[in-house]
N, C-alpha and C positions, 0 to 999 in steps of 0.2 A: 760466229762460233769461236773465234780465236781470242777474244778479249778475256781478261781476268778482272774480276771485280768482286767486292763484298758490299752487302747492303742489308736493308731491313724491309720486310714485307709491310706494305701499307694497307692493302685491301685484297680480299679473296672473294670472288663472286662466281656463282654457278649460273649457267643459263642453258636453254635448250634451243636448238636451231632446227627448223623444218628442212629436211633433206628430200622431200617428196619431189618427184619429177613432174607431177601434174597429169600424167598419163592414166593413172588409175586412182581408185578411191582410197587406197591404203596409205595412211599417213606414215611417214618415216622421220624419226627424230634422232638427233645426235646431241648428247650432253657435253658441254664444255665448261672449263674452269679458267677464269682469267685472274692472274696474279699480278698486282701492281706493286712495284718496289721503288725504293730510293737508295742509290748507291752511297757509299761513304763520301764520295766526291760531290754529292748533291744532285746527281743526274737522276731523273725519273725514267722508269721504263715499265714495260708490261710484257708478259708472256701468256699466250693462250694455249691451253692444252685440251685435247680430247679427255674426257673424264677418266678413261682407263690409263692414259699416259700420266695424268696428274697423280692418280692413286699409286702408280708404280714409282714415279720420280720424286714426289714431294708429299707423301702421305701425312695427313694431319697438320700441314703447315697452316699457320694463322697469322693475322696481323701482329707485328711485334717480333716475329721470329727472324733470325738472321739467315741470310743466304750467302753462299760462296759459289761463284762461277769461276771455274779454272779453264785456262787455255786448253783447247782440244776437247772439252766436254760440251755436249750439245745443250744440256740443261744444267742449271745451278743445282746445288744440293743444300739441304738444311744443315746449318752449322751445329756441331756438337755443343751441348750446353753444360757439360761437366767441366 
């Protein structure tokens, strides 16, 4: 959480995980989004969000977008493009 970095989004993928306990016949699913990035220093990383967290933190982020992670922030933010 304390590191500062900047980088580029390489991949954004959505997936669904089965959260059922197996005790009943009701299926329970949770949607996730995984963002893979490469920092300007060349290091690769990934962040996995629950869908609602992703929609709040990085709405509309796509490959090629720049991210900025500041010290003290839990998630990176999308860099302004102006």
